[in-house]
C-alpha positions in Angstrom: -11.8 -262.2 201.4 -9.5 -262.3 198.4 -12.3 -263.5 196.2 -14.5 -260.6 197.4 -11.8 -258.1 196.7 -11.2 -259.5 193.3 -14.9 -259.3 192.4 -15.1 -255.7 193.6 -12.0 -254.7 191.7 -13.1 -256.3 188.5 -16.6 -254.7 188.8 -15.1 -251.3 189.4 -12.6 -251.6 186.6 -15.2 -252.8 184.1 -17.7 -250.1 184.9 -15.0 -247.4 184.8 -13.6 -248.6 181.5 -17.1 -249.0 180.0 -18.3 -245.5 181.0 -15.3 -243.2 180.9 -12.0 -244.7 179.7 -12.8 -246.3 176.4 -13.0 -242.9 174.7 -9.5 -242.0 176.1 -8.1 -245.3 174.7 -9.6 -244.6 171.3 -8.1 -241.1 171.3 -4.7 -242.3 172.3 -4.8 -244.9 169.5 -5.4 -242.1 167.0 -2.5 -240.1 168.6 -0.3 -243.2 168.0 -1.2 -243.7 164.4 -1.1 -240.0 163.4 2.1 -239.3 165.3 4.0 -242.2 163.7 2.8 -241.6 160.1 3.2 -237.8 160.3 6.7 -237.8 161.8 7.9 -240.6 159.5 6.9 -238.5 156.5 8.8 -235.5 157.9 11.9 -237.7 158.3 11.6 -239.1 154.8 11.3 -235.6 153.3 14.4 -234.4 155.1 16.3 -237.6 154.4 15.7 -237.6 150.6 14.7 -234.0 149.6 16.1 -231.5 152.1 19.4 -232.7 153.3 22.0 -230.2 154.6 19.7 -227.3 155.4 21.5 -225.3 158.1 18.4 -223.5 159.5 16.5 -226.8 159.6 19.2 -228.8 161.4 17.0 -229.4 164.5 13.8 -230.4 162.7 14.8 -234.1 162.0 15.8 -234.5 165.6 12.6 -233.0 166.7 10.7 -235.3 164.4 12.4 -238.4 165.9 11.7 -237.1 169.4 8.0 -236.4 168.5 7.6 -239.9 167.0 9.1 -241.5 170.2 6.8 -239.3 172.3 3.8 -240.4 170.3 4.7 -244.1 170.6 5.9 -244.2 174.2 3.3 -241.8 175.5 0.3 -243.4 173.7 1.2 -247.0 174.5 2.1 -246.3 178.1 -1.0 -244.1 178.7 -3.2 -246.8 177.2 -1.6 -249.3 179.6 -2.3 -247.0 182.5 -5.9 -246.4 181.5 -6.7 -250.1 180.9 -5.0 -251.1 184.2 -6.4 -248.3 186.4 -7.0 -250.6 189.4 -5.0 -253.7 188.4 -1.4 -252.4 188.0 0.8 -254.4 190.4 4.3 -254.3 188.8 6.2 -251.5 190.6 9.3 -251.6 188.3 7.2 -251.4 185.2 5.3 -248.5 186.7 8.6 -246.6 187.3 9.8 -247.4 183.7 6.5 -246.1 182.3 6.7 -242.7 183.9 10.4 -242.4 183.3 10.1 -243.0 179.6 7.1 -240.7 179.3 9.0 -237.9 181.0 12.2 -238.6 179.0 10.7 -238.4 175.5 8.5 -235.5 176.2 11.3 -233.6 177.8 13.6 -234.0 174.8 11.0 -232.5 172.5 10.5 -229.5 174.8 14.2 -228.8 175.2 14.7 -229.1 171.4 12.0 -226.5 170.9 14.0 -224.3 173.3 17.1 -224.9 171.2 15.3 -223.9 168.0 14.1 -220.7 169.7 17.7 -219.8 170.7 18.8 -220.5 167.1 16.0 -218.2 165.6 16.8 -215.5 168.2 20.5 -215.5 167.2 19.8 -215.5 163.5 17.1 -212.8 163.5 18.1 -210.5 166.4 21.9 -211.0 166.6 22.7 -211.8 163.0 24.8 -214.8 164.3 24.7 -218.3 162.9 25.5 -221.4 165.0 28.2 -223.7 163.6 27.7 -227.4 163.3 29.6 -228.2 166.5 27.5 -225.9 168.6 24.3 -227.3 167.2 25.4 -230.9 168.0 26.2 -229.8 171.5 22.7 -228.3 171.9 21.1 -231.5 170.8 23.3 -233.5 173.3 22.5 -231.0 176.1 18.8 -231.4 175.4 19.0 -235.1 175.8 21.1 -234.9 178.9 18.8 -232.4 180.6 15.8 -234.6 179.8 17.5 -237.6 181.2 18.4 -235.8 184.4 14.9 -234.2 184.9 13.2 -237.6 184.3 15.0 -239.5 187.0 12.8 -238.2 189.9 9.8 -239.7 188.1 11.3 -243.1 188.6 11.9 -242.4 192.3 8.6 -240.7 193.2 6.2 -242.8 191.1 5.2 -246.4 191.7 2.2 -248.7 192.6 -0.3 -247.4 195.3 -3.4 -248.9 196.9 -6.4 -247.2 195.3 -9.5 -246.4 197.2 -13.0 -245.4 196.1 -15.6 -244.2 198.6 -13.4 -245.4 201.4 -13.0 -249.0 200.2 -10.0 -250.6 198.6 -10.7 -251.3 194.9 -7.2 -252.2 193.6 -3.7 -251.0 192.8 -2.9 -248.0 190.7 0.4 -246.8 189.1 1.0 -243.2 190.0 2.5 -240.7 192.4 3.6 -242.5 195.6 1.7 -241.5 198.6 3.9 -242.8 201.3 7.7 -242.9 202.1 8.9 -240.3 199.6 6.2 -237.7 199.9 8.5 -234.9 200.8 10.9 -235.5 198.0 7.9 -235.8 195.6 6.5 -232.5 196.8 9.9 -230.8 196.3 10.2 -232.2 192.8 6.7 -231.2 191.9 7.5 -227.6 192.8 10.8 -227.9 190.9 9.0 -229.4 187.9 6.4 -226.7 187.5 9.1 -224.0 188.1 11.3 -225.5 185.4 8.3 -225.6 183.1 7.4 -222.0 183.8 11.1 -220.9 183.3 11.1 -222.7 179.9 7.8 -221.1 178.9 9.1 -217.6 179.9 12.3 -218.3 178.0 10.4 -219.2 174.9 8.1 -216.2 175.2 11.1 -213.9 175.6 13.1 -215.3 172.7 10.2 -215.3 170.3 8.9 -212.0 171.6 12.2 -210.4 170.6 12.1 -212.2 167.3 8.5 -211.1 166.6 9.4 -207.5 167.6 12.3 -207.3 165.1 10.2 -208.8 162.3 7.3 -206.3 163.2 9.7 -203.3 163.0 11.1 -204.6 159.7 7.6 -204.9 158.2 6.6 -201.4 159.3 9.8 -200.0 157.9 9.3 -201.8 154.5 5.6 -200.6 154.4 6.6 -197.0 155.1 9.4 -197.2 152.5 7.0 -198.7 149.8 4.4 -196.0 150.5 6.9 -193.2 150.0 8.4 -194.8 146.9 4.9 -195.3 145.4 4.0 -191.6 146.0 7.2 -190.4 144.5 6.8 -192.7 141.5 3.3 -191.6 140.8 4.2 -187.9 141.0 7.2 -188.4 138.8 5.2 -190.3 136.2 2.6 -187.6 136.1 5.1 -184.8 135.6 7.0 -186.8 133.0 3.9 -187.6 131.0 2.8 -184.0 131.1 6.1 -182.8 129.9 6.2 -185.3 127.1 2.8 -184.4 125.9 3.6 -180.7 125.9 6.9 -181.3 124.1 5.2 -183.5 121.5 2.4 -180.9 120.8 5.0 -178.1 120.4 7.0 -180.1 117.9 3.9 -181.0 116.0 2.8 -177.4 115.7 6.3 -176.4 114.4 6.2 -179.1 111.8 2.7 -178.4 110.6 2.8 -177.0 106.9 0.3 -174.5 105.3 -1.6 -177.4 103.7 -2.4 -178.9 107.2 -0.2 -181.9 106.5 2.4 -183.3 108.8 6.0 -184.3 108.1 5.7 -187.7 109.6 9.3 -188.6 108.9 10.5 -185.5 110.8 8.1 -186.1 113.7 9.2 -189.7 113.9 12.8 -188.7 113.9 12.3 -186.1 116.6 10.3 -188.6 118.7 13.0 -191.2 118.3 15.7 -188.8 119.5 13.6 -187.5 122.4 12.4 -191.0 123.6 12.8 -191.1 127.3 12.9 -194.2 129.4 12.6 -193.4 133.1 13.3 -196.1 135.6 12.4 -195.6 139.2 14.2 -198.1 141.4 13.5 -199.0 145.0 13.3 -202.2 147.0 9.9 -202.9 145.4 9.1 -200.6 142.5 10.4 -200.4 139.0 8.5 -198.4 136.4 9.1 -197.4 132.8 7.8 -194.3 130.9 8.1 -193.9 127.1 6.8 -191.4 124.6 3.6 -192.8 123.2 3.2 -193.7 119.5 6.8 -193.1 118.7 9.5 -195.5 117.6 9.0 -198.9 119.3 12.7 -199.7 119.4 13.4 -197.6 122.4 10.4 -199.1 124.3 11.5 -202.6 123.5 15.0 -201.9 124.6 13.7 -200.5 127.9 11.5 -203.4 128.6 14.1 -206.0 127.7 16.8 -204.4 129.9 16.0 -205.0 133.6 18.5 -203.7 136.2 20.5 -206.4 138.0 19.9 -204.5 141.1 16.1 -205.1 140.9 16.6 -208.8 140.4 19.0 -208.9 143.4 16.5 -206.9 145.5 13.6 -209.2 144.7 15.6 -212.3 145.6 16.6 -210.7 148.9 13.0 -209.8 149.6 11.9 -213.3 148.8 14.5 -214.8 151.2 13.4 -212.4 153.9 9.8 -213.3 153.5 10.6 -217.0 153.6 12.7 -216.6 156.8 10.0 -214.6 158.5 7.3 -217.2 157.6 9.7 -219.9 158.8 10.1 -218.1 162.1 6.3 -217.6 162.5 5.9 -221.3 162.0 8.1 -222.1 165.0 6.3 -219.4 167.0 3.1 -221.3 166.3 4.7 -224.7 167.2 6.0 -223.3 170.4 2.6 -221.8 171.3 0.9 -225.1 170.7 3.6 -226.9 172.9 3.0 -224.5 175.8 -0.8 -225.1 175.6 -0.2 -228.9 175.5 2.3 -229.1 178.3 0.8 -226.7 180.9 -2.1 -229.1 181.9 0.5 -231.8 182.6 2.5 -229.5 184.8 -0.5 -228.6 186.8 -1.5 -232.2 187.3 2.0 -233.1 188.4 2.0 -230.2 190.9 -1.4 -231.2 192.3 -0.2 -234.8 192.7 2.7 -233.5 194.7 0.6 -231.3 196.9 -2.3 -233.8 197.4 -1.2 -237.4 197.9 -4.8 -238.6 197.4 -5.5 -236.3 194.4 -6.9 -239.1 192.2 -9.0 -240.6 194.9 -10.8 -237.3 195.4 -12.0 -237.2 191.8 -15.2 -238.8 190.6 -15.0 -241.2 187.6 -16.2 -238.6 185.1 -13.8 -235.9 186.4 -10.9 -238.4 186.6 -11.5 -239.3 182.9 -11.4 -235.6 182.0 -8.2 -235.0 184.0 -6.6 -238.1 182.3 -7.3 -236.6 178.9 -5.7 -233.4 180.0 -2.8 -235.5 181.3 -2.3 -236.8 177.8 -2.4 -233.5 175.9 1.4 -233.3 175.7 1.1 -236.0 173.0 -0.9 -233.6 170.8 2.2 -231.4 170.6 4.1 -234.3 168.9 1.4 -235.0 166.3 0.6 -231.5 165.1 4.1 -230.5 164.1 4.0 -232.3 160.8 0.6 -230.7 160.0 2.0 -227.3 160.8 5.0 -228.0 158.5 2.7 -229.0 155.6 0.6 -225.8 155.8 3.1 -223.1 156.8 6.4 -224.3 155.3 6.2 -223.8 151.5 9.6 -225.4 150.9 8.6 -228.5 152.9 5.3 -228.8 151.0 7.2 -228.6 147.7 9.7 -231.2 148.8 6.8 -233.5 150.0 5.1 -233.2 146.6 8.4 -234.0 144.9 9.0 -237.0 147.1 5.4 -238.2 146.4 5.9 -237.8 142.6 9.2 -239.7 142.8 7.6 -242.6 144.7 4.7 -242.6 142.2 7.1 -242.8 139.3 9.1 -245.6 140.9 5.9 -247.7 141.3 5.0 -247.0 137.7 
């Protein structure tokens, strides 16, 4: 009887792996490689090129958490896929699900901490001190530890059936003994996830609205200033031309010759440099074909206010782009975590959830079950494309390493 069961189990496992699970294992291996390399690069850049950045305080912690999520999630999920019907160690099964939930939870709560920080900076003009930021990191870890404990209680080794026959043992949601507590936790888990998503949407929604209003105000201001500047320039040029013609006529002698010296003297005295200042516009208007000294002086003297305004605008653009980067990271995390929440809820409601699925559907659901790892490997890619300061620091670090080798 045991021999027959072993043969059936081995046959089932081999066929399932050959048809549906090998692709998942390959994808998880890529997740592991990309996640480790990408997040190690982020940590190296922040360690050697971008130390002490207040607004970026949480990013190194997020990179560590993402790297752990990539390693723990990929290795454990490969183990679960390979041992679909041969997982017999109950303690190891509980450790697998606990560590997966722990590392993924830290990343999610750190994203929530970053959203709170951006909201306070953009909407409330309030900056968090170092002590508060450290407390937020500690709270994120503690919340993840607490929320992961039920996974160790409600998950373990189950008998796995296919078409009504026993084909082996599978690590997953326990179907007997703790079903009620598992159902309650599944509902709590999806509720907590929805609350986190709503909190992120609210915080970044407020941030986005403030930035949107700022852009509209700046655009309206620039349009008005441009109109006023163009009108003023036209009036000034007309008046200069009229004035120059009148002076020329007065200075014209009977022999139709011009007193160039007198004209040049008059032009020099009447040279007018008009500067129109705003947050974006600075223009100069000079009398044409007159003494060049006034023009050169006008061009060489740029108001300090203009330089200060340009620096302020550049900082605002950088902060807004930095905020949009985290909005994108949060949107990706929501898309990646929601399938996991749905599967956990279905496991809690339907004890035989996995046994109801065909091999093809089960392989697809397993892939969706692993999408939370994608969130941990795309963050470095988003930094590289959307964070100009990070890209510059990465190039500098690469050049430094290249020079060291040479």
